[in-house]
Backbone bond lengths (Angstrom), bond angles and torsions (degrees), N, CA, C in turn:
res aa  C-N    CA-C-N  psi(-1)  N-CA   C-N-CA  omega(-1)  CA-C   N-CA-C  phi
1 X - - - 1.454 - - 1.529 108.22 -
2 X 1.329 115.39 132.64 1.462 120.54 178.72 1.522 109.51 -109.97
3 X 1.328 115.65 136.23 1.458 121.63 176.68 1.520 109.01 -108.16
4 X 1.328 114.94 129.94 1.460 121.18 178.09 1.520 107.80 -115.12
5 X 1.323 116.19 117.17 1.465 120.44 175.69 1.523 107.75 -83.56
6 X 1.313 115.73 110.01 1.455 121.40 -175.76 1.524 111.54 -57.88
7 X 1.319 116.71 -36.52 1.456 121.94 178.98 1.534 111.54 -58.63
8 X 1.321 117.21 -40.69 1.462 121.49 179.52 1.525 111.37 -77.98
9 X 1.317 116.39 -32.37 1.463 120.93 -175.21 1.526 112.12 -79.81
10 X 1.343 116.95 -37.71 1.470 119.80 -177.09 1.523 110.09 -121.61
11 X 1.324 117.20 -78.76 1.471 121.64 -179.91 1.525 108.61 -174.05
12 X 1.342 116.29 -179.82 1.464 120.74 177.66 1.522 112.39 -75.40
13 X 1.329 116.03 -16.58 1.472 120.01 -178.89 1.531 108.88 -139.95
14 X 1.344 116.85 78.78 1.468 119.30 179.84 1.530 110.90 -59.67
15 X 1.325 115.46 128.61 1.454 118.83 -170.75 1.528 114.55 -124.45
16 X 1.306 118.55 -24.96 1.465 120.06 -168.65 1.521 113.04 -111.42
17 X 1.319 115.14 148.29 1.464 120.87 175.69 1.524 111.32 -57.65
18 X 1.317 115.30 -40.31 1.460 119.55 -178.20 1.532 111.57 -62.93
19 X 1.323 117.37 -27.11 1.470 120.56 176.74 1.525 110.58 -67.08
20 X 1.319 116.84 -40.67 1.467 120.14 176.56 1.527 109.77 -66.36
21 X 1.331 116.69 -41.09 1.466 120.06 177.80 1.523 111.09 -61.28
22 X 1.329 116.74 -41.48 1.465 121.92 178.42 1.533 110.34 -60.93
23 X 1.327 115.91 -44.55 1.465 121.02 178.93 1.520 110.93 -59.81
24 X 1.322 116.90 -49.13 1.465 119.61 -176.35 1.526 112.39 -75.47
25 X 1.304 118.09 -24.87 1.456 120.18 172.25 1.532 109.21 -63.43
26 X 1.327 115.51 -43.20 1.464 120.72 176.45 1.531 110.45 -62.12
27 X 1.339 116.48 -48.82 1.464 120.90 -178.63 1.522 111.49 -59.35
28 X 1.322 116.28 -43.96 1.466 120.03 -177.80 1.514 113.10 -68.41
29 X 1.325 117.44 -17.53 1.462 120.25 -177.80 1.523 114.35 -102.50
30 X 1.326 117.68 3.02 1.461 119.02 174.97 1.521 109.06 -97.96
31 X 1.323 116.22 158.93 1.467 121.04 -176.52 1.521 113.17 -75.82
32 X 1.311 116.22 -30.11 1.469 121.35 -176.49 1.524 110.76 -62.51
33 X 1.334 116.81 137.79 1.470 121.46 178.72 1.516 113.27 -98.56
34 X 1.316 117.49 -21.12 1.460 121.89 179.95 1.526 108.65 -106.19
35 X 1.349 115.00 116.43 1.454 121.29 -173.44 1.528 109.71 -123.23
36 X 1.315 115.75 136.69 1.462 121.53 171.87 1.525 107.34 -111.82
37 X 1.333 116.05 126.87 1.451 121.43 173.17 1.519 106.20 -100.79
38 X 1.318 115.76 114.87 1.460 121.87 -177.37 1.529 109.21 -96.51
39 X 1.331 116.07 115.68 1.456 122.73 -178.73 1.529 112.39 -91.71
40 X 1.322 117.81 17.46 1.460 121.26 179.24 1.536 109.60 -57.84
41 X 1.300 116.37 136.46 1.467 124.38 179.42 1.528 114.29 67.28
42 X 1.322 118.21 10.90 1.468 120.68 173.73 1.523 106.60 -84.26
43 X 1.322 116.35 120.80 1.464 121.07 -175.79 1.521 112.29 -78.79
44 X 1.305 116.44 -32.32 1.451 122.03 -179.66 1.513 108.72 178.83
45 X 1.328 116.42 172.27 1.459 121.73 177.80 1.521 108.11 -137.46
46 X 1.318 116.42 152.80 1.458 119.87 177.94 1.522 110.22 -83.24
47 X 1.315 114.22 163.97 1.461 121.32 175.80 1.534 109.79 -58.48
48 X 1.319 116.71 -42.21 1.469 121.09 -179.01 1.523 111.66 -61.37
49 X 1.330 116.60 -47.91 1.465 119.60 179.55 1.528 110.53 -62.56
50 X 1.323 116.61 -47.23 1.468 120.57 -177.29 1.527 111.22 -61.57
51 X 1.316 116.93 -42.67 1.455 121.30 179.77 1.526 111.33 -62.17
52 X 1.324 116.41 -46.58 1.467 120.05 -179.97 1.517 111.20 -69.16
53 X 1.321 117.65 -36.49 1.466 122.04 176.89 1.529 109.81 -57.57
54 X 1.331 116.32 -47.95 1.459 119.93 -179.43 1.525 111.66 -65.84
55 X 1.328 117.20 -40.11 1.469 120.30 177.03 1.527 110.79 -61.71
56 X 1.327 115.80 -47.91 1.466 120.01 -179.60 1.521 111.46 -64.66
57 X 1.319 116.64 -39.46 1.468 120.16 179.44 1.524 110.65 -63.67
58 X 1.330 116.90 -40.15 1.460 120.28 179.06 1.520 112.28 -64.14
59 X 1.311 117.41 -29.21 1.466 121.44 179.24 1.524 112.87 -85.60
60 X 1.309 116.42 -18.05 1.458 122.28 -177.04 1.530 110.11 -77.12
61 X 1.312 116.28 138.30 1.462 121.16 -178.70 1.531 112.49 -95.14
62 X 1.310 116.77 5.74 1.461 120.44 -178.74 1.527 110.79 -94.28
63 X 1.318 115.74 160.41 1.460 122.21 177.39 1.523 108.77 -84.55
64 X 1.321 115.88 113.33 1.461 120.42 -175.80 1.522 109.57 -118.58
65 X 1.317 114.50 130.61 1.460 121.46 177.96 1.519 107.88 -125.12
66 X 1.322 116.53 135.66 1.455 121.68 177.20 1.528 109.36 -101.75
67 X 1.327 115.56 140.00 1.458 120.71 176.93 1.530 109.26 -132.44
68 X 1.323 115.29 160.24 1.475 123.90 174.00 1.522 114.11 59.49
69 X 1.327 116.88 37.32 1.471 119.44 175.44 1.520 108.99 -80.52
70 X 1.334 116.80 129.65 1.458 119.63 176.14 1.534 109.71 -83.09
71 X 1.322 116.82 177.19 1.466 121.21 -176.51 1.523 112.63 -61.07
72 X 1.338 118.18 -38.70 1.461 120.71 -179.70 1.522 111.49 -61.64
73 X 1.313 116.39 -44.25 1.466 121.17 -179.52 1.527 109.87 -67.53
74 X 1.317 117.00 -45.91 1.464 120.36 -179.16 1.521 111.11 -61.80
75 X 1.322 117.74 -39.57 1.464 120.80 -179.79 1.517 111.70 -64.67
76 X 1.322 117.39 -37.57 1.460 119.91 178.81 1.529 110.35 -65.67
77 X 1.328 117.57 -45.11 1.456 119.88 177.84 1.533 111.07 -64.75
78 X 1.332 117.47 -39.06 1.465 120.66 177.65 1.520 111.01 -63.02
79 X 1.323 117.54 -40.09 1.463 121.53 178.28 1.525 110.21 -60.61
80 X 1.306 116.96 -44.42 1.463 120.53 179.80 1.522 111.43 -66.26
81 X 1.320 116.76 -36.46 1.462 119.95 -179.66 1.526 112.26 -70.34
82 X 1.342 117.64 -18.91 1.463 120.89 179.36 1.520 112.79 -84.66
83 X 1.339 116.61 -13.06 1.462 119.32 -179.26 1.524 109.16 -66.63
84 X 1.302 114.80 144.12 1.459 120.41 -179.85 1.518 109.40 -134.12
85 X 1.289 115.19 150.46 1.462 120.28 174.25 1.525 107.34 -102.37
86 X 1.320 116.14 135.97 1.453 120.86 -177.99 1.527 109.43 -101.94
87 X 1.319 116.46 119.35 1.466 122.68 176.47 1.527 112.87 50.90
88 X 1.315 117.90 34.42 1.460 122.99 179.70 1.524 113.34 53.18
89 X 1.312 118.06 28.18 1.457 121.82 179.59 1.516 112.25 -96.71
90 X 1.319 116.40 15.45 1.465 121.27 179.61 1.507 113.28 56.77
91 X 1.306 116.80 29.37 1.465 121.72 174.27 1.522 106.12 -97.18
92 X 1.308 116.30 121.22 1.444 119.91 -179.80 1.503 111.03 -98.54
93 X 1.313 115.62 133.03 1.451 121.52 176.23 1.518 107.00 -121.15
94 X 1.294 116.99 129.17 1.451 121.11 -179.84 1.523 109.55 -118.82
95 X 1.304 115.12 141.88 1.457 121.10 174.77 1.528 106.69 -98.78
96 X 1.321 115.72 105.25 1.456 119.94 -179.33 1.513 110.13 -104.15
97 X 1.303 115.84 135.41 1.455 121.88 175.36 1.515 108.55 -107.43
98 X 1.309 116.44 121.77 1.457 119.93 178.61 1.498 110.66 -105.91
């Protein structure tokens, strides 16, 4: 099992889609099949990074587990998971709680 500390690999605040692509390019090219992504010291993530992370993770054939996600990171992923497509018309509806 390989552990990747996101803070060391990218930054304390991953912001760009290309950063998620870089992470998963690395993951897809290592031999290990069981991967832990450690979110320790990650202050938050942008919508763009989170969206691309989830897309890349869905395409990845490896077993990936996330640990040490703070509330800011978890809320961003939860927000993305609440999005829905209506009648395949690419209309996104989000349930936001303020």
